[in-house]
C-alpha positions as protocol buffer text, in pm:
chain_id: "A"
residue {
  index: 1
  type: MET
  ca { x: 0 y: 0 z: 0 }
}
residue {
  index: 2
  type: CYS
  ca { x: 114 y: 351 z: -71 }
}
residue {
  index: 3
  type: ARG
  ca { x: 255 y: 497 z: 251 }
}
residue {
  index: 4
  type: SER
  ca { x: 109 y: 837 z: 165 }
}
residue {
  index: 5
  type: VAL
  ca { x: -248 y: 710 z: 191 }
}
residue {
  index: 6
  type: ARG
  ca { x: -358 y: 716 z: 555 }
}
residue {
  index: 7
  type: PRO
  ca { x: -651 y: 542 z: 722 }
}
residue {
  index: 8
  type: LEU
  ca { x: -949 y: 775 z: 743 }
}
residue {
  index: 9
  type: PHE
  ca { x: -1203 y: 573 z: 939 }
}
residue {
  index: 10
  type: ASN
  ca { x: -1284 y: 609 z: 1309 }
}
residue {
  index: 11
  type: PHE
  ca { x: -1107 y: 931 z: 1393 }
}
residue {
  index: 12
  type: ALA
  ca { x: -1226 y: 1216 z: 1609 }
}
residue {
  index: 13
  type: PRO
  ca { x: -1304 y: 1448 z: 1441 }
}
residue {
  index: 14
  type: PRO
  ca { x: -1403 y: 1248 z: 1130 }
}
residue {
  index: 15
  type: ALA
  ca { x: -1206 y: 1280 z: 808 }
}
residue {
  index: 16
  type: ASP
  ca { x: -1298 y: 1593 z: 617 }
}
residue {
  index: 17
  type: GLU
  ca { x: -1345 y: 1645 z: 245 }
}
residue {
  index: 18
  type: ASP
  ca { x: -986 y: 1764 z: 198 }
}
residue {
  index: 19
  type: GLU
  ca { x: -840 y: 1451 z: 360 }
}
residue {
  index: 20
  type: ILE
  ca { x: -1064 y: 1226 z: 152 }
}
residue {
  index: 21
  type: ARG
  ca { x: -972 y: 1406 z: -169 }
}
residue {
  index: 22
  type: ALA
  ca { x: -599 y: 1391 z: -84 }
}
residue {
  index: 23
  type: ALA
  ca { x: -625 y: 1015 z: -31 }
}
residue {
  index: 24
  type: ALA
  ca { x: -813 y: 975 z: -361 }
}
residue {
  index: 25
  type: LEU
  ca { x: -547 y: 1180 z: -540 }
}
residue {
  index: 26
  type: GLN
  ca { x: -266 y: 966 z: -395 }
}
residue {
  index: 27
  type: TYR
  ca { x: -449 y: 651 z: -501 }
}
residue {
  index: 28
  type: VAL
  ca { x: -496 y: 774 z: -859 }
}
residue {
  index: 29
  type: ARG
  ca { x: -133 y: 884 z: -876 }
}
residue {
  index: 30
  type: LYS
  ca { x: -20 y: 542 z: -759 }
}
residue {
  index: 31
  type: VAL
  ca { x: -245 y: 347 z: -994 }
}
residue {
  index: 32
  type: SER
  ca { x: -173 y: 567 z: -1297 }
}
residue {
  index: 33
  type: GLY
  ca { x: 199 y: 584 z: -1228 }
}
residue {
  index: 34
  type: SER
  ca { x: 186 y: 958 z: -1283 }
}
residue {
  index: 35
  type: ARG
  ca { x: 222 y: 1239 z: -1033 }
}
residue {
  index: 36
  type: SER
  ca { x: 72 y: 1486 z: -1277 }
}
residue {
  index: 37
  type: PRO
  ca { x: -101 y: 1369 z: -1594 }
}
residue {
  index: 38
  type: SER
  ca { x: -47 y: 1506 z: -1941 }
}
residue {
  index: 39
  type: LYS
  ca { x: -301 y: 1755 z: -2071 }
}
residue {
  index: 40
  type: ALA
  ca { x: -454 y: 1475 z: -2278 }
}
residue {
  index: 41
  type: ASN
  ca { x: -517 y: 1270 z: -1962 }
}
residue {
  index: 42
  type: GLN
  ca { x: -608 y: 1550 z: -1720 }
}
residue {
  index: 43
  type: VAL
  ca { x: -986 y: 1512 z: -1758 }
}
residue {
  index: 44
  type: ALA
  ca { x: -974 y: 1135 z: -1700 }
}
residue {
  index: 45
  type: PHE
  ca { x: -736 y: 1181 z: -1405 }
}
residue {
  index: 46
  type: ASP
  ca { x: -959 y: 1443 z: -1239 }
}
residue {
  index: 47
  type: ALA
  ca { x: -1272 y: 1235 z: -1301 }
}
residue {
  index: 48
  type: ALA
  ca { x: -1106 y: 934 z: -1136 }
}
residue {
  index: 49
  type: VAL
  ca { x: -1011 y: 1141 z: -831 }
}
residue {
  index: 50
  type: ASP
  ca { x: -1369 y: 1271 z: -804 }
}
residue {
  index: 51
  type: GLU
  ca { x: -1520 y: 923 z: -833 }
}
residue {
  index: 52
  type: ILE
  ca { x: -1284 y: 772 z: -578 }
}
residue {
  index: 53
  type: ALA
  ca { x: -1344 y: 1059 z: -336 }
}
residue {
  index: 54
  type: GLN
  ca { x: -1721 y: 1005 z: -367 }
}
residue {
  index: 55
  type: ALA
  ca { x: -1685 y: 630 z: -316 }
}
residue {
  index: 56
  type: THR
  ca { x: -1460 y: 689 z: -14 }
}
residue {
  index: 57
  type: THR
  ca { x: -1709 y: 931 z: 139 }
}
residue {
  index: 58
  type: ALA
  ca { x: -1989 y: 677 z: 94 }
}
residue {
  index: 59
  type: LEU
  ca { x: -1774 y: 400 z: 239 }
}
residue {
  index: 60
  type: LEU
  ca { x: -1676 y: 600 z: 547 }
}
residue {
  index: 61
  type: ALA
  ca { x: -2039 y: 699 z: 605 }
}
residue {
  index: 62
  type: SER
  ca { x: -2154 y: 337 z: 595 }
}
residue {
  index: 63
  type: LEU
  ca { x: -1884 y: 180 z: 815 }
}
residue {
  index: 64
  type: THR
  ca { x: -1958 y: 110 z: 1180 }
}
residue {
  index: 65
  type: THR
  ca { x: -1744 y: 14 z: 1475 }
}
residue {
  index: 66
  type: LEU
  ca { x: -1772 y: -33 z: 1848 }
}
residue {
  index: 67
  type: ALA
  ca { x: -1413 y: 83 z: 1898 }
}
residue {
  index: 68
  type: PRO
  ca { x: -1363 y: 431 z: 2037 }
}
residue {
  index: 69
  type: PRO
  ca { x: -1244 y: 692 z: 1786 }
}
residue {
  index: 70
  type: LYS
  ca { x: -869 y: 718 z: 1743 }
}
residue {
  index: 71
  type: ASN
  ca { x: -679 y: 1031 z: 1835 }
}
residue {
  index: 72
  type: ARG
  ca { x: -506 y: 1190 z: 1533 }
}
residue {
  index: 73
  type: GLU
  ca { x: -207 y: 1314 z: 1731 }
}
residue {
  index: 74
  type: GLU
  ca { x: -145 y: 974 z: 1889 }
}
residue {
  index: 75
  type: GLU
  ca { x: -167 y: 805 z: 1549 }
}
residue {
  index: 76
  type: LYS
  ca { x: 76 y: 1058 z: 1400 }
}
residue {
  index: 77
  type: ALA
  ca { x: 321 y: 988 z: 1683 }
}
residue {
  index: 78
  type: LYS
  ca { x: 294 y: 611 z: 1624 }
}
residue {
  index: 79
  type: ALA
  ca { x: 353 y: 659 z: 1251 }
}
residue {
  index: 80
  type: ARG
  ca { x: 652 y: 886 z: 1318 }
}
residue {
  index: 81
  type: ALA
  ca { x: 807 y: 628 z: 1552 }
}
residue {
  index: 82
  type: LYS
  ca { x: 750 y: 351 z: 1300 }
}
residue {
  index: 83
  type: ARG
  ca { x: 909 y: 561 z: 1022 }
}
residue {
  index: 84
  type: GLU
  ca { x: 1210 y: 644 z: 1238 }
}
residue {
  index: 85
  type: LYS
  ca { x: 1256 y: 277 z: 1326 }
}
residue {
  index: 86
  type: ARG
  ca { x: 1236 y: 181 z: 957 }
}
residue {
  index: 87
  type: GLN
  ca { x: 1489 y: 450 z: 860 }
}
residue {
  index: 88
  type: ALA
  ca { x: 1730 y: 347 z: 1134 }
}
residue {
  index: 89
  type: ARG
  ca { x: 1786 y: 9 z: 974 }
}
C-alpha cells in the first residue's frame, strides 16, 4: 500500500473532504503511475479522483465500529516512531 495514503475511518473528528480528496489523489497517482497527468489525460485523471473521493465518502459513512475513535495526534506519533525505526535500519 502507498505509505502516503492514511486510514481515514474512526477518527475524532471524522475525516474531512480535503483529507478524503488527498487520499483519492494519492491513489490515482499510484495506480496511474503519474504524479501529474499530461493535458490529454487531465480530464480522466480528475474524473477518477472525483469518483474515488465520492466512493470513499460513501464508504466512510456506511462503516460502523464499536471501537472508540482514534486520536489523530497519537496516530501521527505512532507513525513517526514507526518511520524512524524503519529509517534506522
